[in-house]
N, C-alpha and C positions, 0 to 999 in steps of 0.2 A: 731044410736048405736046398737050394737048387743043384742040379747036376754039375754046373760049372764050378761051384764051390768045391765039390769033391774031386773034380779033375785037377783043379789048382792044387789042392792039398796033396793029392797023389803025385803030381809033378814035382812038388817040393821034396817029397819023401824019396822019389827016385833020383832026382838030379841035384838036390841040395840047393841052398839059397845062394851059393857062390857062383853059379853058372850064368848069371845075368838075368834070371827070373826076378830076383829081388836083390837089390844092391845093398840094402841095409834093413834093419828091423822095421823102420817106419814105412818103407816102400812095401815090404812084405805084408804088413798090417793093412796098408792102404789097398793092396791088391785083393785081400780077403774082403774088405768092405766093399770094394767096387764090384766084386762078383756077387755079393749078397744083395746089393741095390742095383737094379737094372734100368732105372729111368732117371731122366734129368730132374724130375720133380722130387726125387728122393735123395739126391746128393746134397751135401751140405757145404762143400768147398770146391773150388776150381781144381785143386790137386786131385780130389776124388773123381771129378768129372773127366779130367784128362786121362787118368789111369783106366777108367771104365771105357772110354772111347778107344784108347790104344789097345785094349784087350778085346776089342771086337764089337762094341756097341756103336755101330755106324750111325744110328739115328741120333746120337748125341750131337752130331754136326750135320743136321739135315740140309742146311743151306750151303754146305761145302765151302765155308769161308775160313776154315781152319780154327774155329772157336767152338769147342763143344759146350753144351749146356750153358747158353748165354745168360741164364738166370743166375749163375754163380761165377761165370768167367767173363769179366768185363771187357777184355781185349786180347788180341793175339800176342802181344808182348809178354803178358803174364803166362799165357799158354806155352809159348816157346821157352820161357825160363823154367817152367815146371818140367817140360819135356827134356830139357838139357840136364836138369837135376836128376831125373829118374832114368835117364839113358835111353830115351826112345825118340 
């Protein structure tokens, strides 16, 4: 697994899941998935794409329209709903 995966796990161990890194088990699990998959071709959901994008994969929104990985995120409304859900 990549370096980012281990940094994420170390962060959870040091700071815990209640500090805003992960709001619930589903978000924490999604963050691990997002760290393991680093391209839009490999994500399987818009939620996963949004998390990956917010965690630093700027190429997910190459055209800077606010919609990451347009292969799985159909519109900005859905992206905004997901961002609100996960707190970013």
